[in-house]
Each structure stands twice: as structure tokens, then as C-alpha cells.
C-alpha positions in Angstrom: 21.3 -103.2 -67.8 23.5 -101.8 -65.0 24.5 -98.2 -65.0 28.0 -96.7 -65.3 29.6 -94.5 -62.6 28.5 -90.9 -63.0 30.2 -87.8 -61.7 29.1 -84.2 -61.9 32.7 -82.9 -61.7 33.9 -81.6 -65.0 37.1 -83.3 -66.3 40.3 -81.5 -66.8 40.1 -82.8 -70.4 36.6 -81.5 -71.0 35.9 -78.9 -73.7 34.8 -76.5 -71.0 38.3 -76.6 -69.4 40.3 -76.7 -72.6 38.5 -74.3 -74.9 36.0 -72.3 -72.8 37.1 -69.0 -74.5 35.5 -70.3 -77.7 32.1 -70.1 -76.1 30.9 -66.6 -75.0 28.3 -66.2 -72.3 25.5 -66.0 -74.7 26.5 -69.1 -76.7 23.7 -71.7 -76.8 26.0 -74.6 -76.1 27.5 -72.8 -73.1 24.0 -71.9 -71.9 23.0 -75.5 -72.2 26.0 -76.6 -70.2 25.5 -74.1 -67.4 21.7 -74.1 -67.2 20.4 -77.4 -68.5 23.2 -79.9 -67.8 22.8 -79.4 -64.0 19.1 -80.2 -64.3 20.0 -83.3 -66.2 22.5 -84.3 -63.5 19.9 -83.8 -60.8 17.5 -86.0 -62.7 19.8 -88.9 -62.6 18.1 -90.7 -59.7 14.8 -90.7 -61.6 16.5 -91.9 -64.8 18.1 -94.7 -62.8 14.7 -96.2 -62.1 14.4 -97.1 -65.8 17.3 -99.5 -65.5 18.2 -102.7 -63.7 20.9 -101.8 -61.2 22.6 -105.1 -60.8 22.2 -107.1 -64.1 24.0 -107.0 -67.4 26.8 -104.9 -68.8 26.9 -101.2 -68.1 24.5 -99.1 -70.1 25.2 -95.9 -71.9 25.0 -93.0 -69.4 21.3 -91.9 -69.3 22.1 -88.3 -68.4 24.1 -88.0 -71.6 21.4 -89.7 -73.7 18.8 -87.4 -72.3 21.0 -84.4 -73.2 21.5 -85.7 -76.7 17.7 -86.0 -77.2 17.3 -82.4 -76.2 20.1 -81.2 -78.5 18.6 -83.3 -81.3 15.3 -81.4 -80.8 17.0 -78.0 -80.6 19.4 -78.6 -83.6 16.9 -80.7 -85.6 19.2 -83.7 -86.3 18.3 -87.4 -86.5 20.0 -90.1 -84.5 23.0 -91.0 -86.6 23.9 -87.4 -87.2 23.5 -86.7 -83.5 26.0 -89.3 -82.6 28.4 -87.9 -85.2 28.0 -84.5 -83.6 28.5 -85.9 -80.1 31.8 -87.4 -81.3 33.2 -84.5 -83.4 31.4 -81.2 -82.5 33.0 -79.0 -79.8 29.7 -77.3 -79.1 27.9 -80.6 -78.3 30.9 -81.7 -76.1 30.7 -78.4 -74.3 27.0 -78.6 -73.8 27.2 -82.1 -72.4 30.5 -81.6 -70.5 32.3 -84.3 -72.5 36.0 -84.9 -72.7 37.6 -83.8 -75.9 38.4 -87.4 -76.9 35.1 -89.0 -75.6 33.6 -91.3 -78.1 29.9 -91.4 -79.1 27.4 -94.3 -78.7 25.7 -96.4 -81.2 22.7 -94.5 -82.7 20.3 -97.4 -81.8 20.8 -96.6 -78.1 18.8 -93.4 -78.6 15.8 -95.4 -79.8 15.9 -97.6 -76.8 16.4 -94.7 -74.4 13.3 -92.9 -75.9 11.3 -96.0 -75.4 12.4 -96.2 -71.8 11.4 -92.6 -71.2 7.9 -93.1 -72.7 7.4 -96.3 -70.7 8.3 -94.8 -67.3 6.1 -92.1 -66.0 8.8 -90.8 -63.6 11.3 -90.4 -66.4 8.8 -88.4 -68.5 7.9 -86.1 -65.6 11.6 -85.3 -65.0 12.1 -84.7 -68.7 9.2 -82.3 -68.8 10.8 -80.3 -66.0 14.0 -80.1 -67.9 12.1 -78.9 -71.0 10.7 -76.0 -68.9 14.4 -75.0 -68.2 15.0 -74.7 -72.0 12.2 -72.1 -72.2 13.5 -70.3 -69.1 17.0 -69.7 -70.5 15.7 -68.8 -74.0 16.8 -71.9 -75.9 13.2 -72.5 -76.9 10.8 -69.7 -77.8 8.2 -69.1 -75.1 5.4 -69.2 -77.6 6.0 -72.9 -78.2 5.8 -73.8 -74.5 2.3 -75.1 -74.6 3.5 -77.8 -77.0 6.8 -78.5 -75.4 6.4 -81.8 -73.5 8.3 -85.1 -73.5 5.8 -86.7 -75.9 6.2 -83.9 -78.5 9.9 -83.6 -78.3 10.6 -87.4 -78.4 8.0 -87.7 -81.3 9.8 -85.1 -83.4 13.2 -86.8 -82.8 11.7 -90.2 -83.7 10.1 -88.7 -86.8 13.5 -87.4 -88.0 15.3 -90.6 -87.3 12.6 -92.7 -89.1 12.9 -90.5 -92.2 16.7 -90.8 -92.1 16.6 -94.6 -91.8 14.3 -94.9 -94.9 16.2 -92.4 -97.0 19.6 -93.9 -96.1 18.3 -97.4 -97.0 17.1 -96.1 -100.3 20.5 -94.5 -101.0 22.3 -97.8 -100.3 20.0 -99.8 -102.5 20.3 -97.3 -105.4 24.0 -97.3 -105.2 24.1 -101.1 -105.3 21.7 -101.3 -108.2 23.7 -98.7 -110.1 26.6 -101.1 -110.2 24.4 -104.1 -111.0 22.0 -102.7 -113.7 23.0 -100.9 -116.9 21.6 -97.5 -117.7 19.4 -98.9 -120.5 17.5 -101.1 -118.0 16.8 -98.3 -115.4 13.3 -96.9 -115.1 12.3 -93.4 -116.1 12.2 -92.3 -112.4 15.8 -93.4 -111.8 17.2 -89.9 -112.3 14.8 -88.3 -109.8 15.5 -91.1 -107.2 19.2 -90.6 -107.6 19.1 -86.9 -107.2 16.7 -87.2 -104.2 18.5 -89.8 -102.2 22.1 -90.0 -103.4 23.0 -86.5 -104.4 20.9 -84.5 -101.9 20.7 -84.1 -98.2 17.4 -83.3 -96.4 17.0 -80.2 -94.3 15.6 -81.6 -91.0 14.8 -78.1 -89.9 11.8 -78.1 -92.1 8.3 -78.1 -90.6 7.0 -81.3 -89.2 4.3 -81.6 -91.8 7.0 -81.3 -94.5 9.0 -84.1 -92.9 5.9 -86.4 -92.8 5.4 -85.6 -96.5 9.0 -86.5 -97.2 8.6 -89.8 -95.4 5.4 -90.6 -97.5 7.4 -89.7 -100.6 10.2 -92.0 -99.6 7.7 -94.8 -99.0 6.2 -94.3 -102.5 9.7 -94.2 -104.1 10.8 -97.4 -102.2 7.6 -99.2 -103.3 8.1 -98.2 -106.9 11.8 -99.2 -106.8 11.0 -102.6 -105.2 8.3 -103.2 -107.9 10.9 -102.5 -110.6 13.4 -104.8 -108.9 11.0 -107.6 -109.3 11.6 -107.5 -113.1 15.3 -107.9 -112.7 17.3 -111.1 -112.5 17.5 -113.0 -109.2 21.1 -111.8 -108.6 19.9 -108.2 -108.5 16.9 -108.9 -106.4 18.9 -110.7 -103.7 21.6 -108.0 -103.3 21.9 -107.5 -99.5 21.1 -103.8 -99.6 18.1 -104.4 -101.8 16.6 -107.0 -99.4 17.5 -104.6 -96.6 15.3 -102.0 -98.3 12.5 -104.5 -98.5 12.8 -105.2 -94.8 12.8 -101.5 -93.9 9.9 -100.8 -96.1 7.7 -103.4 -94.4 8.7 -102.0 -91.0 7.8 -98.4 -91.7 5.0 -98.8 -94.2 1.9 -100.8 -94.6 0.6 -102.8 -97.6 -2.2 -105.2 -98.3 -1.2 -107.8 -100.8 0.4 -105.9 -103.6 -1.2 -102.5 -102.7 0.7 -99.9 -100.7 -1.4 -98.4 -98.0 1.0 -95.7 -96.7 3.1 -95.3 -93.6 2.4 -97.2 -90.4 0.9 -95.3 -87.5 3.1 -96.9 -85.0 6.4 -98.1 -86.4 7.8 -101.3 -84.8 10.5 -103.6 -85.9 14.2 -104.2 -85.7 15.8 -101.6 -87.9 15.6 -98.2 -86.2 18.9 -96.7 -87.3 21.5 -97.6 -89.9 24.5 -96.7 -87.8 27.5 -95.3 -89.6 27.0 -95.4 -93.4 30.2 -97.3 -94.0 29.0 -100.0 -91.6 25.4 -101.0 -92.5 23.6 -103.6 -90.4 23.6 -107.2 -91.3 21.1 -107.5 -94.2 18.2 -109.9 -94.3 19.1 -113.3 -95.8 18.9 -113.6 -99.5 15.8 -115.4 -100.8 14.8 -117.0 -104.2 12.8 -114.8 -106.6 9.5 -116.5 -105.9 9.8 -115.7 -102.2 10.8 -112.1 -102.6 7.7 -110.5 -101.2 9.1 -107.1 -100.0 9.4 -108.4 -96.4 
């Protein structure tokens, strides 16, 4: 993909120009804008090497995507929530020197950008240099510096986004089944699932081990839900958001035959983010009951 034009000059319509009084000198978003954004801008030549310069439509600006990844790590938010903040949050716009009316990108672009960073050594080295800047200005505690490298940061962000994808798919499936199946037919665990995935929001600031445990729990719940779905009529089994859950389950978790083995060590597949909750991705094609194999 080719790259868009990039300028280091702040726009007259940027949040820094229009609402700078909202951000005192010690504000973390202002510090990010004044100390980290220049490092990101200087890294653009290295980030350019990850893209084809003369082929395809313009890509999303890599300097902005790199900044979003850093803010995700600092604020502990997954991909979809990060793009909502990029579109609506004045602090994020101030940090990344965005215009007030600048739109966000599709959340899936963050997944592809992280993969590019991990595949290109030069990009990782530049990213590590910028991470040192976070420590220098106090946005990250010095005591964590020994763990703060590109692999760690991108791994934490990917972990949050994987968990969000599975939980959001569970929510969509439960809401669909609530309309298709009467209360008398629902399993005993239904109330717990509904409270966990429909009525509650997860705090992504929890410890990493806690997030892994939540992902394992979501996998177990998805497995149990899909097993119960197998006892329902074909019309319920082939609901688009139910087959979507089956597809996501096999991308994030491993099973042998009809035995669930746990989460995959290296997640691969097509569904990385669900985008905006009102616009879910195109579901997997419906299939007859005898072919419904959780895939």
C-alpha cells in the first residue's frame, strides 16, 4: 500500500490550537503531544520501509497508528475502543495532533500495523526508542523499563483486543439467542453468561494474568454455549451471529474432536476485530445442522 502525505505542522483546526487551555503543562496528553509525537514524526522514514511506496491505495498514516498503539498501552484499551477514543476523545486528538473533526480508522488496521512492526526489524527498533521516551517524560514508571519493549507493548495490546473480540462475539450471540429461544429452554448457566457478557464491561486495566484468565473463561463459556446450541433447532443453530461465534471460537481456541483444549498459543485467522458493534462483520455462511462443527 502507498502512504498518504504527512506533515509535522499542526493544523489550525487541531485540538492543540482550538482548546489548548484545557490541557495544563502536566497533562499526560499534552506531554505525549509535546514529547512523544515529535519522536513518532521523526520515525516516519523508518516506518515507511514497512510499506510499498508506489502500489495500491493510500494506507492509514503509520505515525498515527504507532501513536494509537502507545496510547492503547498507556490507557489499557483494546482496538475498537481505541478507535472510538481517537474519533471522540479530545485528549487523544491532542496527543496525536489531530484535527477536531478528524475521523478514526477501521480497528482492523491496528492488527495489520502491529504485524508489520513485528515483521520489520527497523520498525521495532524505532518503536523501542520511542518507548524509552515514555519513561523519560514519566508517562511510564521507571521500574517497568526493563520490560518495556516493542514485543511486550504490542503483546499487551493484542491480548486486550483478542479478549474484546471473543467477548463481543459472545454478547452478539447471546442477544440473538435471547430472541430465538424461550426462557424455559435456556441452560442453567444462561444468567451468568448474560451478566458476564451483556450487562458487564471488562476493566482492561487489570493485570495481564487476569486478562488471560478472562480469555480462558470466555473460551469455556463459548464452548458450553455452542454445545447447548447443538440441541436447538436448525434455525437457531444457523443464526449468523451464532455461526460467527463458532468461527471466532476456532480461531482463538483449540479443540481436538469434541474436546476443548484451551486457547491457541498463536492466534491466526480472519476475525481480529469486530469493528463498530452496530456493524458486525459479514457472518460465516449458514450450514445444515449435520455440518455445524464449531468451525
